[in-house]
PDB file of the backbone (N, CA, C, O) and the ligand in Angstrom, with CONECT records:
HET     ZN  A 101       1
ATOM      1  N   MET A   1       0.844  -1.194  -0.037  1.00  0.00           N
ATOM      2  CA  MET A   1       0.028   0.012   0.046  1.00  0.00           C
ATOM      3  C   MET A   1       0.884   1.223   0.032  1.00  0.00           C
ATOM      4  O   MET A   1       0.612   2.181  -0.692  1.00  0.00           O
ATOM      5  N   CYS A   2       1.935   1.197   0.834  1.00  0.00           N
ATOM      6  CA  CYS A   2       2.847   2.304   0.890  1.00  0.00           C
ATOM      7  C   CYS A   2       3.465   2.572  -0.508  1.00  0.00           C
ATOM      8  O   CYS A   2       3.640   3.705  -0.956  1.00  0.00           O
ATOM      9  N   THR A   3       3.778   1.428  -1.149  1.00  0.00           N
ATOM     10  CA  THR A   3       4.493   1.509  -2.498  1.00  0.00           C
ATOM     11  C   THR A   3       3.520   2.166  -3.433  1.00  0.00           C
ATOM     12  O   THR A   3       3.927   3.087  -4.140  1.00  0.00           O
ATOM     13  N   ILE A   4       2.289   1.781  -3.496  1.00  0.00           N
ATOM     14  CA  ILE A   4       1.338   2.298  -4.405  1.00  0.00           C
ATOM     15  C   ILE A   4       1.230   3.764  -4.179  1.00  0.00           C
ATOM     16  O   ILE A   4       1.266   4.531  -5.142  1.00  0.00           O
ATOM     17  N   TYR A   5       1.093   4.213  -2.915  1.00  0.00           N
ATOM     18  CA  TYR A   5       0.965   5.608  -2.590  1.00  0.00           C
ATOM     19  C   TYR A   5       2.216   6.382  -3.084  1.00  0.00           C
ATOM     20  O   TYR A   5       2.136   7.493  -3.608  1.00  0.00           O
ATOM     21  N   PHE A   6       3.347   5.731  -2.885  1.00  0.00           N
ATOM     22  CA  PHE A   6       4.644   6.418  -3.210  1.00  0.00           C
ATOM     23  C   PHE A   6       4.687   6.645  -4.830  1.00  0.00           C
ATOM     24  O   PHE A   6       5.060   7.695  -5.354  1.00  0.00           O
ATOM     25  N   PHE A   7       4.278   5.577  -5.476  1.00  0.00           N
ATOM     26  CA  PHE A   7       4.396   5.633  -6.972  1.00  0.00           C
ATOM     27  C   PHE A   7       3.397   6.483  -7.555  1.00  0.00           C
ATOM     28  O   PHE A   7       3.733   7.198  -8.499  1.00  0.00           O
ATOM     29  N   PHE A   8       2.121   6.510  -7.093  1.00  0.00           N
ATOM     30  CA  PHE A   8       1.053   7.102  -7.923  1.00  0.00           C
ATOM     31  C   PHE A   8       0.391   8.335  -7.220  1.00  0.00           C
ATOM     32  O   PHE A   8      -0.237   9.168  -7.874  1.00  0.00           O
ATOM     33  N   LEU A   9       0.543   8.413  -5.961  1.00  0.00           N
ATOM     34  CA  LEU A   9      -0.265   9.459  -5.204  1.00  0.00           C
ATOM     35  C   LEU A   9       0.561  10.490  -4.463  1.00  0.00           C
ATOM     36  O   LEU A   9       0.129  11.632  -4.308  1.00  0.00           O
ATOM     37  N   ALA A  10       1.708  10.119  -4.017  1.00  0.00           N
ATOM     38  CA  ALA A  10       2.503  11.067  -3.217  1.00  0.00           C
ATOM     39  C   ALA A  10       2.958  12.185  -4.023  1.00  0.00           C
ATOM     40  O   ALA A  10       3.386  12.005  -5.164  1.00  0.00           O
ATOM     41  N   PRO A  11       2.885  13.389  -3.459  1.00  0.00           N
ATOM     42  CA  PRO A  11       3.279  14.589  -4.116  1.00  0.00           C
ATOM     43  C   PRO A  11       4.903  14.470  -4.423  1.00  0.00           C
ATOM     44  O   PRO A  11       5.724  14.154  -3.562  1.00  0.00           O
ATOM     45  N   ALA A  12       5.179  14.736  -5.618  1.00  0.00           N
ATOM     46  CA  ALA A  12       6.652  14.667  -6.062  1.00  0.00           C
ATOM     47  C   ALA A  12       6.957  15.562  -7.232  1.00  0.00           C
ATOM     48  O   ALA A  12       6.069  16.141  -7.858  1.00  0.00           O
ATOM     49  N   TRP A  13       8.135  15.650  -7.487  1.00  0.00           N
ATOM     50  CA  TRP A  13       8.546  16.419  -8.731  1.00  0.00           C
ATOM     51  C   TRP A  13       8.455  15.462  -9.907  1.00  0.00           C
ATOM     52  O   TRP A  13       8.600  14.246  -9.787  1.00  0.00           O
ATOM     53  N   CYS A  14       8.191  16.124 -11.123  1.00  0.00           N
ATOM     54  CA  CYS A  14       8.082  15.324 -12.270  1.00  0.00           C
ATOM     55  C   CYS A  14       9.346  14.608 -12.537  1.00  0.00           C
ATOM     56  O   CYS A  14       9.325  13.387 -12.687  1.00  0.00           O
ATOM     57  N   GLY A  15      10.490  15.311 -12.609  1.00  0.00           N
ATOM     58  CA  GLY A  15      11.780  14.719 -12.758  1.00  0.00           C
ATOM     59  C   GLY A  15      12.096  14.269 -14.088  1.00  0.00           C
ATOM     60  O   GLY A  15      13.133  13.630 -14.272  1.00  0.00           O
ATOM     61  N   ALA A  16      11.230  14.561 -15.132  1.00  0.00           N
ATOM     62  CA  ALA A  16      11.577  14.088 -16.430  1.00  0.00           C
ATOM     63  C   ALA A  16      12.644  14.943 -16.960  1.00  0.00           C
ATOM     64  O   ALA A  16      12.656  16.137 -16.662  1.00  0.00           O
ATOM     65  N   LEU A  17      13.575  14.412 -17.752  1.00  0.00           N
ATOM     66  CA  LEU A  17      14.730  15.014 -18.198  1.00  0.00           C
ATOM     67  C   LEU A  17      14.452  15.823 -19.448  1.00  0.00           C
ATOM     68  O   LEU A  17      14.064  15.248 -20.465  1.00  0.00           O
ATOM     69  N   GLY A  18      14.641  17.182 -19.413  1.00  0.00           N
ATOM     70  CA  GLY A  18      14.464  17.992 -20.594  1.00  0.00           C
ATOM     71  C   GLY A  18      15.735  18.659 -20.974  1.00  0.00           C
ATOM     72  O   GLY A  18      16.825  18.263 -20.562  1.00  0.00           O
ATOM     73  N   ARG A  19      15.584  19.667 -21.759  1.00  0.00           N
ATOM     74  CA  ARG A  19      16.861  20.399 -22.164  1.00  0.00           C
ATOM     75  C   ARG A  19      17.367  21.145 -21.018  1.00  0.00           C
ATOM     76  O   ARG A  19      18.570  21.407 -20.987  1.00  0.00           O
ATOM     77  N   ASP A  20      16.588  21.524 -20.058  1.00  0.00           N
ATOM     78  CA  ASP A  20      17.052  22.258 -18.883  1.00  0.00           C
ATOM     79  C   ASP A  20      17.349  21.421 -17.671  1.00  0.00           C
ATOM     80  O   ASP A  20      17.428  21.902 -16.541  1.00  0.00           O
ATOM     81  N   GLY A  21      17.517  20.087 -17.967  1.00  0.00           N
ATOM     82  CA  GLY A  21      17.710  19.192 -16.796  1.00  0.00           C
ATOM     83  C   GLY A  21      16.383  18.631 -16.297  1.00  0.00           C
ATOM     84  O   GLY A  21      15.386  18.602 -17.019  1.00  0.00           O
ATOM     85  N   ALA A  22      16.396  18.213 -15.119  1.00  0.00           N
ATOM     86  CA  ALA A  22      15.198  17.497 -14.570  1.00  0.00           C
ATOM     87  C   ALA A  22      14.003  18.516 -14.403  1.00  0.00           C
ATOM     88  O   ALA A  22      14.165  19.641 -13.930  1.00  0.00           O
ATOM     89  N   CYS A  23      12.881  18.060 -14.802  1.00  0.00           N
ATOM     90  CA  CYS A  23      11.633  18.951 -14.709  1.00  0.00           C
ATOM     91  C   CYS A  23      11.166  19.065 -13.285  1.00  0.00           C
ATOM     92  O   CYS A  23      10.968  18.079 -12.575  1.00  0.00           O
ATOM     93  N   ARG A  24      10.995  20.325 -12.891  1.00  0.00           N
ATOM     94  CA  ARG A  24      10.584  20.577 -11.433  1.00  0.00           C
ATOM     95  C   ARG A  24       9.167  20.783 -11.219  1.00  0.00           C
ATOM     96  O   ARG A  24       8.757  21.184 -10.130  1.00  0.00           O
ATOM     97  N   ASN A  25       8.317  20.509 -12.284  1.00  0.00           N
ATOM     98  CA  ASN A  25       6.894  20.669 -12.123  1.00  0.00           C
ATOM     99  C   ASN A  25       6.310  19.646 -11.075  1.00  0.00           C
ATOM    100  O   ASN A  25       6.852  18.549 -10.937  1.00  0.00           O
ATOM    101  N   ASN A  26       5.237  19.996 -10.359  1.00  0.00           N
ATOM    102  CA  ASN A  26       4.754  19.068  -9.387  1.00  0.00           C
ATOM    103  C   ASN A  26       4.008  17.885 -10.239  1.00  0.00           C
ATOM    104  O   ASN A  26       3.404  18.047 -11.300  1.00  0.00           O
ATOM    105  N   SER A  27       4.167  16.821  -9.622  1.00  0.00           N
ATOM    106  CA  SER A  27       3.429  15.672 -10.134  1.00  0.00           C
ATOM    107  C   SER A  27       2.850  14.758  -8.996  1.00  0.00           C
ATOM    108  O   SER A  27       3.221  14.880  -7.829  1.00  0.00           O
ATOM    109  N   LYS A  28       1.995  13.909  -9.369  1.00  0.00           N
ATOM    110  CA  LYS A  28       1.466  13.019  -8.346  1.00  0.00           C
ATOM    111  C   LYS A  28       2.057  11.718  -8.445  1.00  0.00           C
ATOM    112  O   LYS A  28       1.690  10.949  -9.334  1.00  0.00           O
ATOM    113  N   GLY A  29       3.023  11.370  -7.534  1.00  0.00           N
ATOM    114  CA  GLY A  29       3.663  10.145  -7.448  1.00  0.00           C
ATOM    115  C   GLY A  29       4.839  10.163  -8.364  1.00  0.00           C
ATOM    116  O   GLY A  29       4.880  10.919  -9.334  1.00  0.00           O
ATOM    117  N   VAL A  30       5.847   9.287  -8.040  1.00  0.00           N
ATOM    118  CA  VAL A  30       7.071   9.366  -8.787  1.00  0.00           C
ATOM    119  C   VAL A  30       6.904   8.703 -10.181  1.00  0.00           C
ATOM    120  O   VAL A  30       7.736   8.924 -11.061  1.00  0.00           O
ATOM    121  N   MET A  31       5.865   7.913 -10.386  1.00  0.00           N
ATOM    122  CA  MET A  31       5.708   7.190 -11.646  1.00  0.00           C
ATOM    123  C   MET A  31       5.020   8.108 -12.682  1.00  0.00           C
ATOM    124  O   MET A  31       5.152   7.889 -13.886  1.00  0.00           O
ATOM    125  N   MET A  32       4.283   9.140 -12.205  1.00  0.00           N
ATOM    126  CA  MET A  32       3.536   9.929 -13.100  1.00  0.00           C
ATOM    127  C   MET A  32       4.340  11.225 -13.364  1.00  0.00           C
ATOM    128  O   MET A  32       5.012  11.762 -12.484  1.00  0.00           O
ATOM    129  N   GLY A  33       4.233  11.694 -14.621  1.00  0.00           N
ATOM    130  CA  GLY A  33       4.936  12.933 -14.952  1.00  0.00           C
ATOM    131  C   GLY A  33       4.016  14.070 -14.606  1.00  0.00           C
ATOM    132  O   GLY A  33       2.978  13.852 -13.980  1.00  0.00           O
ATOM    133  N   CYS A  34       4.371  15.307 -15.004  1.00  0.00           N
ATOM    134  CA  CYS A  34       3.591  16.451 -14.708  1.00  0.00           C
ATOM    135  C   CYS A  34       2.571  16.562 -15.817  1.00  0.00           C
ATOM    136  O   CYS A  34       2.308  15.589 -16.524  1.00  0.00           O
ATOM    137  N   HIS A  35       1.971  17.790 -15.981  1.00  0.00           N
ATOM    138  CA  HIS A  35       0.875  17.966 -16.914  1.00  0.00           C
ATOM    139  C   HIS A  35       1.415  17.862 -18.358  1.00  0.00           C
ATOM    140  O   HIS A  35       0.585  17.713 -19.255  1.00  0.00           O
ATOM    141  N   LEU A  36       2.665  17.925 -18.651  1.00  0.00           N
ATOM    142  CA  LEU A  36       3.209  17.705 -19.965  1.00  0.00           C
ATOM    143  C   LEU A  36       3.174  16.292 -20.397  1.00  0.00           C
ATOM    144  O   LEU A  36       3.758  15.406 -19.774  1.00  0.00           O
ATOM    145  N   ARG A  37       2.466  16.084 -21.498  1.00  0.00           N
ATOM    146  CA  ARG A  37       2.223  14.733 -21.906  1.00  0.00           C
ATOM    147  C   ARG A  37       3.573  13.967 -22.187  1.00  0.00           C
ATOM    148  O   ARG A  37       3.777  12.798 -21.863  1.00  0.00           O
ATOM    149  N   GLN A  38       4.411  14.743 -22.798  1.00  0.00           N
ATOM    150  CA  GLN A  38       5.833  14.213 -23.151  1.00  0.00           C
ATOM    151  C   GLN A  38       6.485  13.664 -21.944  1.00  0.00           C
ATOM    152  O   GLN A  38       7.161  12.637 -22.003  1.00  0.00           O
ATOM    153  N   HIS A  39       6.288  14.361 -20.789  1.00  0.00           N
ATOM    154  CA  HIS A  39       7.001  13.885 -19.611  1.00  0.00           C
ATOM    155  C   HIS A  39       6.371  12.627 -19.068  1.00  0.00           C
ATOM    156  O   HIS A  39       7.070  11.765 -18.534  1.00  0.00           O
ATOM    157  N   LYS A  40       5.144  12.512 -19.185  1.00  0.00           N
ATOM    158  CA  LYS A  40       4.439  11.321 -18.776  1.00  0.00           C
ATOM    159  C   LYS A  40       4.938  10.086 -19.584  1.00  0.00           C
ATOM    160  O   LYS A  40       5.240   9.014 -19.058  1.00  0.00           O
ATOM    161  N   TRP A  41       4.992  10.340 -20.873  1.00  0.00           N
ATOM    162  CA  TRP A  41       5.522   9.297 -21.770  1.00  0.00           C
ATOM    163  C   TRP A  41       6.985   8.904 -21.361  1.00  0.00           C
ATOM    164  O   TRP A  41       7.347   7.733 -21.251  1.00  0.00           O
ATOM    165  N   GLN A  42       7.746   9.932 -21.159  1.00  0.00           N
ATOM    166  CA  GLN A  42       9.181   9.679 -20.737  1.00  0.00           C
ATOM    167  C   GLN A  42       9.255   8.836 -19.447  1.00  0.00           C
ATOM    168  O   GLN A  42      10.087   7.939 -19.311  1.00  0.00           O
ATOM    169  N   LYS A  43       8.401   9.146 -18.564  1.00  0.00           N
ATOM    170  CA  LYS A  43       8.416   8.361 -17.211  1.00  0.00           C
ATOM    171  C   LYS A  43       7.951   6.960 -17.451  1.00  0.00           C
ATOM    172  O   LYS A  43       8.456   5.999 -16.871  1.00  0.00           O
ATOM    173  N   LEU A  44       6.882   6.854 -18.402  1.00  0.00           N
ATOM    174  CA  LEU A  44       6.310   5.524 -18.581  1.00  0.00           C
ATOM    175  C   LEU A  44       7.366   4.630 -19.331  1.00  0.00           C
ATOM    176  O   LEU A  44       7.470   3.424 -19.107  1.00  0.00           O
ATOM    177  N   GLN A  45       8.105   5.282 -20.196  1.00  0.00           N
ATOM    178  CA  GLN A  45       9.159   4.524 -20.890  1.00  0.00           C
ATOM    179  C   GLN A  45      10.395   4.216 -20.073  1.00  0.00           C
ATOM    180  O   GLN A  45      11.331   3.554 -20.523  1.00  0.00           O
ATOM    181  N   GLY A  46      10.360   4.715 -18.874  1.00  0.00           N
ATOM    182  CA  GLY A  46      11.459   4.427 -17.977  1.00  0.00           C
ATOM    183  C   GLY A  46      12.806   5.095 -18.384  1.00  0.00           C
ATOM    184  O   GLY A  46      13.867   4.560 -18.063  1.00  0.00           O
ATOM    185  N   VAL A  47      12.775   6.187 -19.044  1.00  0.00           N
ATOM    186  CA  VAL A  47      14.031   6.877 -19.485  1.00  0.00           C
ATOM    187  C   VAL A  47      14.829   7.235 -18.303  1.00  0.00           C
ATOM    188  O   VAL A  47      16.051   7.098 -18.253  1.00  0.00           O
ATOM    189  N   VAL A  48      14.077   7.711 -17.330  1.00  0.00           N
ATOM    190  CA  VAL A  48      14.778   8.259 -16.117  1.00  0.00           C
ATOM    191  C   VAL A  48      15.533   7.054 -15.469  1.00  0.00           C
ATOM    192  O   VAL A  48      16.718   7.127 -15.144  1.00  0.00           O
ATOM    193  N   VAL A  49      14.791   5.986 -15.310  1.00  0.00           N
ATOM    194  CA  VAL A  49      15.325   4.786 -14.673  1.00  0.00           C
ATOM    195  C   VAL A  49      16.516   4.350 -15.312  1.00  0.00           C
ATOM    196  O   VAL A  49      17.529   4.099 -14.660  1.00  0.00           O
ATOM    197  N   LYS A  50      16.451   4.232 -16.693  1.00  0.00           N
ATOM    198  CA  LYS A  50      17.493   3.769 -17.518  1.00  0.00           C
ATOM    199  C   LYS A  50      18.741   4.594 -17.335  1.00  0.00           C
ATOM    200  O   LYS A  50      19.849   4.066 -17.238  1.00  0.00           O
ATOM    201  N   LYS A  51      18.552   5.879 -17.291  1.00  0.00           N
ATOM    202  CA  LYS A  51      19.694   6.858 -17.152  1.00  0.00           C
ATOM    203  C   LYS A  51      20.370   6.599 -15.872  1.00  0.00           C
ATOM    204  O   LYS A  51      21.598   6.583 -15.786  1.00  0.00           O
ATOM    205  N   ARG A  52      19.528   6.381 -14.809  1.00  0.00           N
ATOM    206  CA  ARG A  52      20.131   6.116 -13.405  1.00  0.00           C
ATOM    207  C   ARG A  52      20.962   4.838 -13.471  1.00  0.00           C
ATOM    208  O   ARG A  52      22.061   4.749 -12.924  1.00  0.00           O
ATOM    209  N   TRP A  53      20.394   3.860 -14.161  1.00  0.00           N
ATOM    210  CA  TRP A  53      21.145   2.553 -14.371  1.00  0.00           C
ATOM    211  C   TRP A  53      22.452   2.806 -14.934  1.00  0.00           C
ATOM    212  O   TRP A  53      23.459   2.298 -14.440  1.00  0.00           O
ATOM    213  N   ARG A  54      22.491   3.671 -16.083  1.00  0.00           N
ATOM    214  CA  ARG A  54      23.697   3.861 -16.774  1.00  0.00           C
ATOM    215  C   ARG A  54      24.629   4.566 -15.874  1.00  0.00           C
ATOM    216  O   ARG A  54      25.810   4.220 -15.885  1.00  0.00           O
ATOM    217  N   GLU A  55      24.232   5.517 -15.095  1.00  0.00           N
ATOM    218  CA  GLU A  55      25.136   6.212 -14.193  1.00  0.00           C
ATOM    219  C   GLU A  55      25.701   5.287 -13.157  1.00  0.00           C
ATOM    220  O   GLU A  55      26.887   5.353 -12.832  1.00  0.00           O
ATOM    221  N   LEU A  56      24.889   4.452 -12.653  1.00  0.00           N
ATOM    222  CA  LEU A  56      25.193   3.437 -11.607  1.00  0.00           C
ATOM    223  C   LEU A  56      26.354   2.537 -12.203  1.00  0.00           C
ATOM    224  O   LEU A  56      27.406   2.333 -11.598  1.00  0.00           O
ATOM    225  N   ARG A  57      26.048   2.013 -13.468  1.00  0.00           N
ATOM    226  CA  ARG A  57      27.031   1.209 -14.090  1.00  0.00           C
ATOM    227  C   ARG A  57      28.336   1.938 -14.315  1.00  0.00           C
ATOM    228  O   ARG A  57      29.406   1.356 -14.137  1.00  0.00           O
ATOM    229  N   ARG A  58      28.269   3.232 -14.712  1.00  0.00           N
ATOM    230  CA  ARG A  58      29.444   3.986 -14.946  1.00  0.00           C
ATOM    231  C   ARG A  58      30.227   4.121 -13.637  1.00  0.00           C
ATOM    232  O   ARG A  58      31.457   4.073 -13.660  1.00  0.00           O
ATOM    233  N   GLU A  59      29.541   4.290 -12.488  1.00  0.00           N
ATOM    234  CA  GLU A  59      30.262   4.397 -11.237  1.00  0.00           C
ATOM    235  C   GLU A  59      30.975   3.090 -10.862  1.00  0.00           C
ATOM    236  O   GLU A  59      32.099   3.103 -10.360  1.00  0.00           O
ATOM    237  N   LEU A  60      30.294   1.961 -11.118  1.00  0.00           N
ATOM    238  CA  LEU A  60      30.807   0.660 -10.710  1.00  0.00           C
ATOM    239  C   LEU A  60      31.866   0.208 -11.757  1.00  0.00           C
ATOM    240  O   LEU A  60      32.882  -0.371 -11.373  1.00  0.00           O
ATOM    241  N   PHE A  61      31.653   0.453 -13.017  1.00  0.00           N
ATOM    242  CA  PHE A  61      32.549   0.000 -14.027  1.00  0.00           C
ATOM    243  C   PHE A  61      32.974   1.168 -14.927  1.00  0.00           C
ATOM    244  O   PHE A  61      32.499   1.245 -16.060  1.00  0.00           O
ATOM    245  N   PRO A  62      33.835   2.067 -14.480  1.00  0.00           N
ATOM    246  CA  PRO A  62      34.259   3.230 -15.275  1.00  0.00           C
ATOM    247  C   PRO A  62      35.039   2.758 -16.501  1.00  0.00           C
ATOM    248  O   PRO A  62      34.991   3.445 -17.521  1.00  0.00           O
ATOM    249  N   ASN A  63      35.732   1.667 -16.470  1.00  0.00           N
ATOM    250  CA  ASN A  63      36.430   1.146 -17.670  1.00  0.00           C
ATOM    251  C   ASN A  63      36.647  -0.346 -17.530  1.00  0.00           C
ATOM    252  O   ASN A  63      36.183  -0.945 -16.559  1.00  0.00           O
ATOM    253  N   ALA A  64      37.313  -0.935 -18.439  1.00  0.00           N
ATOM    254  CA  ALA A  64      37.384  -2.359 -18.544  1.00  0.00           C
ATOM    255  C   ALA A  64      38.206  -2.915 -17.392  1.00  0.00           C
ATOM    256  O   ALA A  64      37.853  -3.922 -16.777  1.00  0.00           O
ATOM    257  N   THR A  65      39.235  -2.279 -17.135  1.00  0.00           N
ATOM    258  CA  THR A  65      40.124  -2.727 -15.971  1.00  0.00           C
ATOM    259  C   THR A  65      39.452  -2.773 -14.702  1.00  0.00           C
ATOM    260  O   THR A  65      39.487  -3.783 -13.999  1.00  0.00           O
ATOM    261  N   THR A  66      38.790  -1.636 -14.349  1.00  0.00           N
ATOM    262  CA  THR A  66      38.041  -1.560 -13.085  1.00  0.00           C
ATOM    263  C   THR A  66      36.877  -2.670 -13.070  1.00  0.00           C
ATOM    264  O   THR A  66      36.589  -3.327 -12.069  1.00  0.00           O
ATOM    265  N   ALA A  67      36.306  -2.775 -14.205  1.00  0.00           N
ATOM    266  CA  ALA A  67      35.258  -3.812 -14.373  1.00  0.00           C
ATOM    267  C   ALA A  67      35.807  -5.189 -13.897  1.00  0.00           C
ATOM    268  O   ALA A  67      35.254  -5.887 -13.047  1.00  0.00           O
ATOM    269  N   LEU A  68      36.945  -5.489 -14.538  1.00  0.00           N
ATOM    270  CA  LEU A  68      37.532  -6.830 -14.140  1.00  0.00           C
ATOM    271  C   LEU A  68      37.946  -6.884 -12.822  1.00  0.00           C
ATOM    272  O   LEU A  68      37.792  -7.951 -12.226  1.00  0.00           O
ATOM    273  N   THR A  69      38.490  -5.851 -12.196  1.00  0.00           N
ATOM    274  CA  THR A  69      38.856  -5.826 -10.860  1.00  0.00           C
ATOM    275  C   THR A  69      37.634  -6.048  -9.943  1.00  0.00           C
ATOM    276  O   THR A  69      37.649  -6.871  -9.028  1.00  0.00           O
ATOM    277  N   THR A  70      36.587  -5.272 -10.239  1.00  0.00           N
ATOM    278  CA  THR A  70      35.392  -5.406  -9.497  1.00  0.00           C
ATOM    279  C   THR A  70      34.775  -6.803  -9.532  1.00  0.00           C
ATOM    280  O   THR A  70      34.283  -7.340  -8.540  1.00  0.00           O
ATOM    281  N   MET A  71      34.840  -7.356 -10.758  1.00  0.00           N
ATOM    282  CA  MET A  71      34.302  -8.757 -10.924  1.00  0.00           C
ATOM    283  C   MET A  71      35.116  -9.707 -10.162  1.00  0.00           C
ATOM    284  O   MET A  71      34.625 -10.638  -9.525  1.00  0.00           O
ATOM    285  N   GLY A  72      36.451  -9.440 -10.243  1.00  0.00           N
ATOM    286  CA  GLY A  72      37.417 -10.377  -9.522  1.00  0.00           C
ATOM    287  C   GLY A  72      37.225 -10.301  -7.924  1.00  0.00           C
ATOM    288  O   GLY A  72      37.303 -11.291  -7.198  1.00  0.00           O
ATOM    289  N   GLY A  73      36.975  -9.046  -7.493  1.00  0.00           N
ATOM    290  CA  GLY A  73      36.691  -8.886  -6.077  1.00  0.00           C
ATOM    291  C   GLY A  73      35.438  -9.456  -5.674  1.00  0.00           C
ATOM    292  O   GLY A  73      35.327  -9.945  -4.550  1.00  0.00           O
ATOM    293  N   MET A  74      34.397  -9.435  -6.564  1.00  0.00           N
ATOM    294  CA  MET A  74      33.145 -10.066  -6.237  1.00  0.00           C
ATOM    295  C   MET A  74      33.277 -11.524  -6.213  1.00  0.00           C
ATOM    296  O   MET A  74      32.748 -12.168  -5.306  1.00  0.00           O
ATOM    297  N   LEU A  75      33.927 -12.073  -7.122  1.00  0.00           N
ATOM    298  CA  LEU A  75      34.247 -13.479  -7.195  1.00  0.00           C
ATOM    299  C   LEU A  75      34.895 -14.045  -5.958  1.00  0.00           C
ATOM    300  O   LEU A  75      34.489 -15.066  -5.404  1.00  0.00           O
ATOM    301  N   ALA A  76      36.002 -13.274  -5.522  1.00  0.00           N
ATOM    302  CA  ALA A  76      36.639 -13.513  -4.382  1.00  0.00           C
ATOM    303  C   ALA A  76      35.843 -13.653  -3.112  1.00  0.00           C
ATOM    304  O   ALA A  76      35.951 -14.562  -2.288  1.00  0.00           O
ATOM    305  N   LEU A  77      34.991 -12.575  -3.072  1.00  0.00           N
ATOM    306  CA  LEU A  77      34.047 -12.432  -1.883  1.00  0.00           C
ATOM    307  C   LEU A  77      33.070 -13.615  -1.998  1.00  0.00           C
ATOM    308  O   LEU A  77      32.769 -14.200  -0.957  1.00  0.00           O
ATOM    309  N   LEU A  78      32.559 -14.010  -3.144  1.00  0.00           N
ATOM    310  CA  LEU A  78      31.606 -15.078  -3.315  1.00  0.00           C
ATOM    311  C   LEU A  78      32.183 -16.368  -2.816  1.00  0.00           C
ATOM    312  O   LEU A  78      31.596 -17.067  -1.990  1.00  0.00           O
ATOM    313  N   SER A  79      33.363 -16.672  -3.344  1.00  0.00           N
ATOM    314  CA  SER A  79      34.080 -17.978  -3.060  1.00  0.00           C
ATOM    315  C   SER A  79      34.457 -17.984  -1.608  1.00  0.00           C
ATOM    316  O   SER A  79      34.461 -19.030  -0.959  1.00  0.00           O
ATOM    317  N   GLY A  80      34.774 -16.816  -1.097  1.00  0.00           N
ATOM    318  CA  GLY A  80      35.009 -16.705   0.466  1.00  0.00           C
ATOM    319  C   GLY A  80      33.774 -17.024   1.234  1.00  0.00           C
ATOM    320  O   GLY A  80      33.783 -17.807   2.184  1.00  0.00           O
ATOM    321  N   ALA A  81      32.702 -16.400   0.805  1.00  0.00           N
ATOM    322  CA  ALA A  81      31.388 -16.745   1.457  1.00  0.00           C
ATOM    323  C   ALA A  81      30.997 -18.143   1.348  1.00  0.00           C
ATOM    324  O   ALA A  81      30.481 -18.722   2.303  1.00  0.00           O
ATOM    325  N   ALA A  82      31.224 -18.731   0.199  1.00  0.00           N
ATOM    326  CA  ALA A  82      30.957 -20.068  -0.068  1.00  0.00           C
ATOM    327  C   ALA A  82      31.766 -20.975   0.844  1.00  0.00           C
ATOM    328  O   ALA A  82      31.213 -21.898   1.441  1.00  0.00           O
ATOM    329  N   ALA A  83      33.012 -20.739   0.958  1.00  0.00           N
ATOM    330  CA  ALA A  83      33.947 -21.504   1.795  1.00  0.00           C
ATOM    331  C   ALA A  83      33.506 -21.462   3.239  1.00  0.00           C
ATOM    332  O   ALA A  83      33.534 -22.444   3.981  1.00  0.00           O
ATOM    333  N   ALA A  84      33.053 -20.124   3.621  1.00  0.00           N
ATOM    334  CA  ALA A  84      32.616 -19.904   5.002  1.00  0.00           C
ATOM    335  C   ALA A  84      31.274 -20.692   5.261  1.00  0.00           C
ATOM    336  O   ALA A  84      31.044 -21.185   6.366  1.00  0.00           O
ATOM    337  N   LEU A  85      30.445 -20.786   4.261  1.00  0.00           N
ATOM    338  CA  LEU A  85      29.144 -21.358   4.394  1.00  0.00           C
ATOM    339  C   LEU A  85      29.215 -22.870   4.323  1.00  0.00           C
ATOM    340  O   LEU A  85      28.360 -23.572   4.863  1.00  0.00           O
ATOM    341  N   GLN A  86      30.202 -23.342   3.678  1.00  0.00           N
ATOM    342  CA  GLN A  86      30.234 -24.846   3.385  1.00  0.00           C
ATOM    343  C   GLN A  86      30.095 -25.723   4.573  1.00  0.00           C
ATOM    344  O   GLN A  86      29.371 -26.714   4.477  1.00  0.00           O
ATOM    345  N   PRO A  87      30.731 -25.456   5.714  1.00  0.00           N
ATOM    346  CA  PRO A  87      30.577 -26.298   6.926  1.00  0.00           C
ATOM    347  C   PRO A  87      29.116 -26.282   7.369  1.00  0.00           C
ATOM    348  O   PRO A  87      28.608 -27.294   7.850  1.00  0.00           O
ATOM    349  N   ILE A  88      28.415 -25.112   7.209  1.00  0.00           N
ATOM    350  CA  ILE A  88      27.057 -25.065   7.660  1.00  0.00           C
ATOM    351  C   ILE A  88      26.154 -25.982   6.845  1.00  0.00           C
ATOM    352  O   ILE A  88      25.230 -26.589   7.387  1.00  0.00           O
ATOM    353  N   PHE A  89      26.429 -26.088   5.493  1.00  0.00           N
ATOM    354  CA  PHE A  89      25.578 -26.828   4.630  1.00  0.00           C
ATOM    355  C   PHE A  89      26.074 -28.243   4.482  1.00  0.00           C
ATOM    356  O   PHE A  89      25.546 -29.011   3.678  1.00  0.00           O
ATOM    357  N   GLY A  90      27.109 -28.602   5.271  1.00  0.00           N
ATOM    358  CA  GLY A  90      27.598 -29.928   5.171  1.00  0.00           C
ATOM    359  C   GLY A  90      28.562 -30.286   4.092  1.00  0.00           C
ATOM    360  O   GLY A  90      28.922 -31.454   3.945  1.00  0.00           O
ATOM    361  N   GLY A  91      28.981 -29.339   3.349  1.00  0.00           N
ATOM    362  CA  GLY A  91      30.059 -29.457   2.382  1.00  0.00           C
ATOM    363  C   GLY A  91      29.542 -30.456   1.255  1.00  0.00           C
ATOM    364  O   GLY A  91      30.386 -31.094   0.626  1.00  0.00           O
ATOM    365  N   GLY A  92      28.300 -30.604   0.997  1.00  0.00           N
ATOM    366  CA  GLY A  92      27.794 -31.446  -0.029  1.00  0.00           C
ATOM    367  C   GLY A  92      28.044 -30.967  -1.370  1.00  0.00           C
ATOM    368  O   GLY A  92      27.856 -31.706  -2.336  1.00  0.00           O
ATOM    369  N   TRP A  93      28.449 -29.797  -1.489  1.00  0.00           N
ATOM    370  CA  TRP A  93      28.803 -29.218  -2.858  1.00  0.00           C
ATOM    371  C   TRP A  93      30.132 -28.634  -2.814  1.00  0.00           C
ATOM    372  O   TRP A  93      30.610 -28.111  -3.820  1.00  0.00           O
TER     373      TRP A  93
HETATM  374 ZN    ZN A 101       7.550  17.570 -16.289  1.00  0.00          ZN2+
END
């Protein structure tokens, strides 16, 4: 219920990206744009979300080397966690 309120009813900024950056018009809920139809479409198409993902990916993987390092670190973490968990699960795998 909280989620529905947050997405469709809570007062929020439109946030659609235009030439002047994020739109600051009031909107109802984070999933709905402001009165501008184009902004509604933009939000429905998830452009904002996609851009966030791209930014997140750029932060995590700025270039190939860092990506490999990050992946290596994650793998090391995972294998470490697996090794730590193995006695608990009986080492069946
Ligand atoms: Zn807008």
